[in-house]
Structure formats: structure tokens, C-alpha cells
N, C-alpha and C positions, 0 to 999 in steps of 0.2 A: 591477545592474541588482536591476526597481524588478519588483513588481507591482501589482493591486489586483484587488478587489472589494467590490462594493454588498451590503447587508441591508439587506432592509425588510421591516418590520413587515407578516402579511397578514389579520391578526385573527385573536384566539384565538391557539396559539400556535403558526402559519401565519408567515413568514419569504418571500418571494424571491429570492433571490439570483439577482445578476451576475457576469460572471468580468471581471476587464479586458476579451475577452480577446475577449465576446463571449456568453458562454455564460448559461444559462438555467435555474434548478433549483428548484424547493421542497423546503428544508427542513423539516421538520416533528419536533415538543418530540413531540407523544406520536397522536396523529391517525391518525395512519398510513396521510397523504396525499403527506406525500414523506419522504427518508431527516433523522434524528435527527441532528443534529450531530456525537456523538463517532463514528459513521458512519460517515460524509466523514472522519472523522480516518483510518478502517485505511483505506480506500475512498483516500486524501490516501497514502497507506505503503505501501498496495499497491501503485500505478501505481506511483512514485517508485524502487519496488525493483523492479517489472517493469521498470521498460525499461528502469535496469539492464546485469539476467543476461541478455536478451534482447542488447540492445547489447555486452554484450561478450562474448555466445553466436557471435553471428554474425563480429563482429570475429577469431574465432580462425575462421574460416569450420565453425562449428559448427551443420551440419541441424537447424535446429531449426524446429518445424513448430508448436509452440505452448506456452504458459506459463499457466501460472494459477497464483495465490499464493492461496491455501487460510489464512484470518486466524481467528487464534482467539485471545481478552481476555479478563482479567479487570478485574475493575480493587476501589477501595476500597468498602468498604462507609460507611462516609462521607462525607459532602460535605468537600469538591467532592468524586468520585468522580470522583479518575482511572485515566488506565487505570495499573497497575500490573507487568503481565506480554500482555506479547502472545508468540504462534507465527507464526511467518509459513512455513507449506509450502511450494515452489512444484512442481511439476506438470510436467514438464517433458518436452516428446514432440518424436522426434526421428526421424531414422534416421542410426544407426550416435552417437548422442553420444558422445564417450571420459566418463567420469563424472572424470574431477580436473579435467577442465574446463568441468567443473557444478558442481563441487564449490565452484572455482575463483573464480566469476563470483557464486554466492552471499555470498560470504565479502565477497571485492572490495565489492559495492554498501554490504553491513553495516558490514563497515572505512570503508570509504573514501567513497564515491561519493553513498551515497540518503543525500540534508539532511534528507530528516524521521523516518529514523530515526537516526540523529543529533541530531538536536532532542528527539528522547524519549528516550533513552536518557540523555542530558547531562539530563536534566530529571529524570531515576530511577526510566522505566521498563526495567525486565529485557526485552531482545528476542532469542529464541530462533526460529533457521533450520535446516533440515534442508530434501531434497529427495527426490522420486522422480521415474527416471529411466524412458520409457514408448518404449519398441523403437513405430515404424511402419512399412503398407511404401511 
């Protein structure tokens, strides 16, 4: 499977990004006209792992109504300012969610399914996970 993207300089520290699937996004290094490149990496990680967690919970017939991945990171002080630590907290809302199944979904995503997480860990980033279950009516 292949993927593609295109990033075109748009002046100053702005870049117009286009995904292979046809979505456009402004990337900005510092002028606050779009997300910064490293923020996009965190968003990609959050989207990848959330996709797994929700999918696994749905397959185990859990009544999930919401899932929010809250991501905090630390970066090296020197250049290159790579990520050194990332923590992902999942706030999973639903009806009668089974705590063991939620924990298992988070673990499976982290250890087997999330390509972004596994790639970052292999690159030396310490990634930790936690979760909170919110019961809804």
C-alpha cells in the first residue's frame, strides 16, 4: 500500500499541504496560520491510535459514544528537537463499558496496531498510555 502527499512553500514559514486523498491543509512554522509540523505528528498519532481503540471496542460490542485522545509531549532541548516522551490519555465515553475491554483495546493499539505509535517508539520515543471511562445515559 502506498500513500502520497505534496507540500508547497507558500511564503514566510507557511506551506500548503495536499494529501494524496485530496485534502488541503496549511502548515505554519510560527505565524499561527495553521498547525506546526510537529503538532501534525501528534495529531497523526492520536488519529491512528484512536481509530484502533474505537474499532476494537466496536468489534467487542462495546457501546462507545465518544473517544478523546488527550496527547501531551516532551521534546529535546537541542536541535533536532525530537519528541522524547509522549503520553496519550483516552477518555472513552459510553454505556456499560467493560474496563478490561477498554484497557485491552488501548494495549492492542499501542503494541500491535498503531503504525504511528510503533514507528515513533522504534525511533526512541517513550510512549505511555492511560484511559478514563465516562458512563453516559
